[in-house]
C-alpha angles and dihedrals in degrees: 000000000000121000112249113239128184115277123225109284094016117132114233122198111226096165116135114288091221108174091013093056095091093059100032124110131211113267138186108237099183132012124176135152091277107022140048125184118189134180101217114202116198124182117218111286095016114136132200107208124236111289142140138218123212095233133062116273139197126202125196121185107228095178139349127022131280136184109229118197122200111182102307096338122099122206126184116217117201130175110310095013118132129200132190125201130187118235116283094019105146112231143161134188143202128198112233089191133000103304145173127204135190107224123190120191125191103217099181114072123229113259125200111232122205117234113244127202111241 
């Protein structure tokens, strides 16, 4: 059975899960050829090991608090904070408390296009 993703023009609720956060699971909201949007749910203490993705990503903290590590730098993301990473930036994260994040990944890489005379 295929996972249902949002269709173009469909409204998706990404408000904080509040009381449902403890039992919620991460879910992909949109996945196309060039874009993936995921609500990542992390219980307190949960870590996502160092990794990278080829495309650019954005991370917005919807609720909770996470420690985000980029190389040797540490950044704390609290509710309403937003972070941008270039493609291939190695990163890891750890939830300080139950948290949810909105993660957007650009799957299609930028291509340089030559200018042509018309």
